[in-house]
N, C-alpha and C positions, 0 to 999 in steps of 0.2 A: 576484480570483483566488486559490483555496486551493492552496498549493503543496504537492504530495506527492512531492518529490524524492528523500525518505529516509525509511525506517522502521528504527528501533533496536530490536533485541531485548532483554530481560532475562527472567530465570526467573521463575516465578511466584511463588516464595517470597522472591524478593530485594526485599522491600518497603523494607528500609533504604536501597535504592537509588533511591527515589522521586525524592527532591529532584535527584539525580545525573541522573536519565532527563530530568526537565524542563529541567534547565539544560544539557543535551547539545548543544543546536543542532539536533538532527533535526527535521524537518517533523512526523514522527509516531513514538511510541514505543508500544512493545508490552510488556506483561507477559503471560507465555506459560504457559497452563494445559496445554498439549498437550505439543509435544517438551520443553519448558523444564521439565516438573514430572513428577518419577516418579508413576506411577499410585497408589501407597500414599498418596502425600502430596497428593492433589488435592483432597480435602476440606479439609485444613489450609489450603492455598493459596488455595481460595475464600474461606474465613472471613477470613484475613488481609488478604487483597487487595482485596478489592471495597469494603470501606470508604474506601480512599485515594483512589477516584474523587471522594468526597465533599469532599476538602480544596479549599481555594480556589485557584484558578488564575488566572494571569496573560491577560490578552487575546491577547497575543502568544504565548502557550505552544504547544508541539506539540499536535497531537491525540493524545489518551491514548487507546489502543485495548487491547482485550482478545482474546488469542488463545484461543478455547473449542475443546473436542475436537469430533470430527464430529457435526453435530447428531442422527444416528441412533443414534450410541454412547451406552451407559449414562452414561459420564461427561459427553458432550456434553449430554445432557437434563438432566443436574443444573447443568451450568453455566449452561444458558439459563434454566432455573428460577431460579437464584440472581440471574441480572441482570434477570430480569423483576420479582423482588421487592424490587431494589436501589432505594432512594429516589432515590439520586443516581448513574446509571449511567456507564460509559465514554461516551467518544464515539462510540465505534464497536468493532466486533468483526471479528476476522479469522476466517473461516471456513476450515477445514482440507480439503483432499482432497474437494472438491466435484466431481461429475461430472454433474449434473443440475440444470436450471433450477428443479424442482420443490422441491429440498433448499433452496434458498436463499428461496424464497416462503413454504415452510413456518416459516423463522426469522422472516422478515418479518412474516406473519401473526400468530405467537404475540407478538411483541414491540409490535406496533403499537398496541394500545391504552394501553399505558403509557409506552412509549419510541418515539414515531413519529419522533424527528429521529436516530435511531441511524444511522450510516454501516456499511454492510457492506461489506468488503474480502474478496474472494473468492480463495481459492488454487486454482489448477490445477496437479495434481500427477500427473497419470495420462493416458495416451494418450486414454481415454474424455473427461476433462475437457476436453482440449485440442479434442476432436472436437465436442463441444458448446460451445465456449467463447462463440460468439454468442449463444445461446440464454440461458446462464448471465449474460452481461453484461447482457441486456435483460431479465433476470427480473422486476425491480420496476418497470420503466418504465411510468408511466400508473397506477401504482397507488398509495394513500396509505400512509403509514406507513415505516419504514427503507428506504433506497434502496442500491442497488450503487454505491459510488462509485470502485472500483478493482478491475480483474483484476491478480492477481499470480500470476506463473510462479514455483513453488517448483521450483527449477533440482535441487536435490539429490536430493528425492523423484523428480521427474520422470525424471531420469536412471537412478535405481535402478529405477523400474518398467519402463524399456525396456532397462536393461542397457547403457547407453552410459557414456561418462565426460562430464565437465563441458566439454569442447572447444567452441569454437564452432560446428563443422561438425555436431556431435551435436545441439546445441539450436536450431538455425536456424530449423528447420520450426516447431517449437513456438513459439518466439519469435513468429515471423510469424504465427501462428494466433492468438496471445494479443493481440497488438498491434492486429492489425486488427478483432478483435472488439470491443476496449475502444473504439478509436477510432469504429468504426461506431456504437457504442452512446452516444458522447459521454461517456465516463468515463475515468479516467486508467489507466495501464499500469505495474505495478510488477516489475522484473526481480528475480532472486534474488541470494543472497549470493556476494559474492566471498570465498572461503576462506583464501587465502593472504596472511595479514598482511604478511609480508616482502616480498612482491612488489607493490609499490605501482604501478610501471608497467602490470603487467598488469591491474591495478584501474582505472587510467586509461584503458587502452586500451579495455577492455570496456566500461567505462561511456560513453565517447564513442562507440562502436559502438551499443550499445542506444538511446542517446539519439538518434542517426542515423536508426535504424530507426523513432522514433515514442514509443518508452518514455517517461514523463515521471519514473520514478524507479527507484532501486536499494536493496535492502535491505542491511543489516549488523549485525554483532554487534559491532562496535568503533567507537566514536565517533572514535578517530583517521582513520578512513576518511571521515568526513562531509565535510571541506572537498573532496577529490578527487572525491566524488560530486556535491556540490553545483555545483562548477566544471564538470563535464561536462555538466550540465542547465542551465547558464546561457547565455544567448545571448552571443556574443562581441561586441566593440566593433563589430567589421565587420558582423556582422548587424544590430546596432542602428541603424548609419548607413545600412545598405541600407533597413532598414525604414521609418526616417523619410523617407529619399527617396521611397520607394513611395507612402506616404500622402500625400505633398506633391505628387505628381504629378497633373495635371488628368485624363490619361486613362490607366487601368491595367487589367490583368487583374484580373478578380474573386478569382481563386484566388491571385494573388500578394498582392493586398490582405489577404486572408483570413489569409495565412501571416505578412505584416507586422504585422497586428494582434495575433495570438498572439505573436509575436515580443516585441513590445513590452509586451505584458500581463505576458509571464513576467518580462521584465527590471525592470519596475515592482514588481511582486510581490517578487522576490528582493532588490531595493533595499530596499523597504519593512521586510522581514522581517529584513535585516542590520542596519538602524538602530534597529528596536525591541528587538533583543536586544543 
């Protein structure tokens, strides 16, 4: 099981933080050519950043992602062409502001001949994107080439697009749409960033709530938040004990057995990740 409990963001030009990113403990790290890079410096960032992905990596290290610009925007086209020509590409791309499954397939089709193993993490950041989430999540299923591995609700952009705050009630419907679409497609679901660094209890509560909804991870800009995020998505000792009892029983409901197997797989993956780091 590949853990996607956390994704940690860095600016596209912050290449001096590459080693810091890889040693952060995040399951995924992303250098950002979109919101994290001024438009006038995106060409500079592409030239400086893409060679970093050719550096030697540890087997147990995080997935190394690149957030590109929207694939229909000029900067997004330039980003994708640069990735296409990159001999050692990122492990995956984060695609922002996606609203239609055709946008995802266009990226996958472009990259498939040279980089078929790339992961695609798709950001849902608008009402139209949320409404089409199920089609977007399944956009690459059954097709060769890069695959959608995770739907990611960009809570800040989504709330701005509907004129709401970042409160639980305002985002509950969008969260439900994203997690249901992701889980139906058999992929992971990532929740957005908790922006109040001082309110660790608020982060803890929100991470636990989205984990209970079925999300598999939560994004961050601050490595100090990672232990709280990882703890929220880790099965508790009581859950592990319950899952072990369920699978030891001779007769058990298959839905309960499936949940038990998933809990134990997550527990084993988290344990192995901690030991290897």
